[in-house]
N, C-alpha and C positions, 0 to 999 in steps of 0.2 A: 385446621385439618388440611391435609394434602389433597389437591384435586387433580394434579397432573405431574408426572415425572418425565421431563424431557429427555430425549435421546441425545441431544446436543445442547449447545448453549442457547439461551433465550435472551431477548432484549425487548424493550419498549412495550411491556404489557399495558393494555388499555381496556377499561370497562366499556361495554356498549351503553348507549344512552338509556336503554330500558333496564340495565343492570343484570341482564340474563346471560351475557356472554363476555368472555375475555379474549381479546385478540393479542397476538404477540408475534415477534419475528424469531424463528428458530433456524439455526444453521451452524456451520463450523466457523467459529469465531475465535481468534487467537488473543484478542485484546478487548477488555471491557471498554465500550465507547466507540469502538470501530465495528459498526454493525452491518451485517449483510446476511441474507438468507431468504427463506420462504415465509409466507404469512399463514399462520395457524389460528384457529379458534377452538375454544373449549367451553362447554357449559359452566357457568359460575358455580353450580352445585357439584361439579365433577362429572367425569365421563370421558369418552374417547375424544381426543383432539383430531381435528381435520385440517389437512393441508389444502388451502384454497388456491395455491399457485404452483402446483407440481409441474415440473418441466418448463418453468418460465425461464427464458433466456435473459435474465436480468437478476439483480440482487436487491431485494427490498432493504431500505435503510432506515425508514421511519414510517409511522402510521398514525392515523387518527380516524375515529368514527365520524361520519357526516350524517348518518341516520341509523336507526336500529338495525338496518340490514346492509349498509354500505360502508366500506373502508376506503379512505384516500391514503395512498402511500407514495413516498419518494423512493426512487430507485436509481441504481447505477446500471446503465444499459449500454454495454460495449464502450465504456469510458465516457459516456455522456450522462448528464443529469436528466431524469425523467420523472413523470408523474402518471399514475394510473389509479383506477378504482377496481375493487373487487367486491362482489356481494357475498353474502353468506351462502348463496347457492353456487359460488365459485364462478360467477360470470365476470371475466376479466376484461377491462377496457382501457386501452392506452389513451392518455389525454394529450401529453406533450413530451417531447424530448429535444435537447439541444446542447450545444457545446457550452462549456463553462460550468462552474459549480453554482448551483442554486440551493441554498441551505437555510435551515432554521437556526443557524448559529454554529453548528458543527457538522451535522449529518445532512445529506441531501434530503430536502423536505421544505415545508412551509408552515407558518402559523396562520390558521384559518379563522376569519372573523365569524361572529354569530350568524351572519347571513348565509354562511356556507359557501360563499362565492369569492369574496375578497380575501386575498392572502397577502402576507408580508414575508419577504425573503431577503437574504443577503445574496447579491449577485457578484461574481467575480470571474475572471478568466486569465489566461496568460497575458492578454493585452489590456485588461481593465482591472484596476484595483477595486477592492470591495466597496460596495455601497448598498444601502437599504432601498428596496423597491416595493411597490404595492400595486395590486390589481388582481384581476382574475388570472388563473394559471396560464402562462404563456403570453399574457398581455400586460406585463408589469411596467410601471413607470417609475423611474428613479426619483426618490424623494430626499436623499441626502447627497451632499456634494463635498464630503470631507476629503476625498482623494482626487478631485477633478484635475489638480495640477501635477499629479504623480504620473510620470511617463515611463514606459518600459525601457530598459537598457539593453534589450535583446531584439531579435528579429521576429519573424513569423513563426507560427506553430503549425504542425501537421499531424493529423490523425492517421496513424498507420495501422493496417491490419495485415496479418500474415497467417499462414497455416503451419501447424506443428503437430505431428502425430495424430492427425485427424481433428485437432482442435482449431477453432478460430481464436487467434490471439491478437490483442489490441495493445497499442502503446502510443505515446506522444513523442514527437521529435520537435525540440525547441532549437531554433536556429540562432547563431550569434548575430550581432548587429549588421545591418546592411553595409556592404563595403569591406567586411572581414575577408581576409585572404582565403581563397578556396583552392583545393579541397580542404574542408575543415577537419581538424582533429575532433574526435567525438568521445564523450564520456557517457557510459551507461550508468544511470542512477537507479538502483534497485530499491523499491520501497520496503518498509518494515512490515511486520505482521507475523506470518505471511498473509493473513486474511485482511486485506486492505486493497487499495487501488490508487494509482496515480490518475488524477483528473486535471482538466484545464482550470487552473486557479492561479492566483497571483503567487509567483515563485517564492520559495524560502530564500534566506540570505545566501545559503550555500549554492543553490541552483543559480541564483542571480549572479553571483560572483563568477561562476564558471562560464555562463553564456556571455557575460559582459567582457570576459577576458579572451573571447574568440573561440570558445568551444561550442560545438553542437552538443546537446544533451538529449539522450534517448531515455525515456521513462517507460519501461515495459510493464505490462500487467500479465505476467506468466501464470500458468495454472497454479491454483491456490489463491488467486486474486478474486475480487468481486467484479461483477459486470457481465458474466456470461452464463449465469445460472448456478445452482447449487452443486450440480455434478462437476462443473469446472472448478469450483472452490474446493471440493473434496478430492480433486484429482492428484494432489500431492500427499495424501495420507500414506504413511509408511514409505514415502519416496522422496523425502527432502533432498534437494540438490540435484536430482537426476533429471526428471522431466522438466522441471522449471528452468534448469540451466539450458537444456536443449531449446526451450521456447525463447530464452533470452538471446542465445547465439543466433538463432534463425531471425530474430528481430534485428540483430546487427546486420545480418545479410540483407534483409529487406531495406534497411536504411541506406546501406552502402549502394545497393542497386538502384535506388530511386532518388538519391540526393547527392550533392557534391561533398562526399565524406571520404577522407583518406583512410582506406582500409588498413593501412599499416600504422596508424596512430589512433588506436582505440584503447581507452582506459575504462575501468569499472570502479564504482564506489557505492557504498550504502551504509545505513545505520540500522542496528538491531538485526532483524532478519536480513535486511540488506547487507549488513556487515558480515553476517554468516555466509550469505551467497557470494560475497566478495572473497572471503577466505576459501570457500569451496571452489570457486571458479579458478583461482590461481593454482590449486592442486589438481585440477582436471584438464586444463587447456592452456596453451600458450597464446591464445587468441588476443589476450589483453596485454598491452605493453607496460602498463602501470596500474596500481590499485591502491585504494584507500579503504580500510576496513574499520568502521566505527561501531563500537559496542557489539562486536561479533561473537558468535559461538564457535569455538575451535573444537570442542570435545563434548558431544551431547551426553556422554556417560557421566563425566564429572559435573557437567552443568546441572544435571538432574538434582544432585545433592547440594548444589551451591546457591541456586536462585531462590527468590522469595515468592515465586508465582507458578510453582510446578504443576498446578492443577490443569493448566491449559494443555499440557503435553499429552495426556492419555488419549484424547480423541484423535490426535495426529499420529501417534506412534502405536496405538492399539493396546498397549500394556505399559506397566512401569518398567524402568530400566532394570529392576531386580528380577522381573519375570521374563523379559525378552531383551537382554543386553545387545544381542546382535543387531536388532533393527536400529538401535541408537549408534552403534559403532560404524555401521556401513555408511552412514551419512555424516560422519565426523571428519572435518578437514584434516585433523591431526593424523588420522590413519593413512593419509596419502601425502604427507608433508614433503617427502623426498622428491615429489614431482614438481614442487614449486620452484620457479625461477624468476617470477615477476617481482620487480621492486614494489614493496608494499609498506605503506604508512599505516600504523595502527593507533587508533584513538579511543579513549574511554574515560569515563568519570570514575573517580576513586570510590564513590559511595553508591555505585550502581547496584541495586538489588535485583533488577530484572535480568540483566546480563552482567554478572559480577566481573570485576576487573581481572581476576586470575585467568579468565578465558583469553583475554588479550595478551596477558603476560606469557601464557603458554605458547600462543601462536608466534609472537615476536621472538621469544627465546629460541624456538625451533628454527625460524628463518635465519636468525643471527648465527646460530650454531652451524647451519648448513651453508653459510656464506652467501645468502641471498640479501641484496640490499634492502634494508628495513630501518624503521625508526619508530619508537614508541613514545606517545605523548599521553600523559595522565593528567586530567583536569581536577584540581583539588576541590573538595567540597561540592562536587557535582554528582547527580544521580544519573538516571538513564537519559534524561533530557539535559542538555547543556543550557543553562539558564542565564548565567551571568553575562552581561553584554560584552565585557572584555574577552571572555572565553569564546563567545560566539564569533567575534571578529577575528580572534586568533585562529579558530578552526577554519574559517573561510579562507583566510590568508594562506594557511598551511596547505589546504586542499588545492588551491590554484598553484601554489609554488611547487608542490610535489609533482603535479602533472606537467607543469612547465619544464621541470628538470628532466623528467623521464619520458615525455612524449616528443 
């Protein structure tokens, strides 16, 4: 029988030790497995759910009961990893926060031993490859050494904060190797989601290729991201592309103002929602000199009927495309395509069900027709994630080459 109907998505449901209560995370989440929100509890026999963390300036990512009345949870807090406890009486206590991703394998969190004190985590950062560590929270000791000999190919990282429309916005600036010519060209790398966040963790192949090639990389967490509380995550509802682009551009301003960045050599790229934001950005501003759009959405109206995961869209748009087509149209890059002048590389997998390849075809076709420099690359037998090693290497090479040619 049903005991609770959530208003938004839920994740990580956990029974209390006495079997009387179920705790879970509820919030605006765009992808299963990318978790963030507030912590709720509901009686196991049914009844009203209670939010234990309203107005928390962080996003809960994982949770577990440590007693019948206490929940330990991991959180993204302004781009940092954090741990806190909350009681069933809503008594919230911060335990630890710090730079670097501290995870239980995927989400910020920990595996807790039976003693309730010892934890096992995977720790990583921009400067340190992943290793397993154990100990009490905040006092972990590394116990594996699989990556001790792995050294970064890039320079230092910087935690940036800036203001935008009354919001505090956070992001990471990753510098190229020491000795790279300055001022540096910079690439803005927009994360997917939109309900997700860039954190300090060992970079992906694409990020590593860019910084090792002499680019600074800005990883912004604009509104819609995790890390600033649920109201911030929900701030892009019915507003895709507008407020979040303002946040990103102001992040570029902050990076240029505080670091040796060449303001005239800034590019943008991303995958999935980051690919959408790239397509959107080049139709809204001439701030970016070059762009790479991976698995992006060009037309939210046609996308609604093409993709295999359309249930995520209703909480963000407020209605289906059939009931409110305008709200989808106003955020579609294709509606503003005649403004685009930026050289744009378009990448996609031919079997992508989450962001089908016709979205990329449509955007590339429009750019080509309008005389904008563009290229389309379709990876055969690939879905939303590019998995084959040879395709991953090809993508990273194309990414760097495109920015080298156009910046």
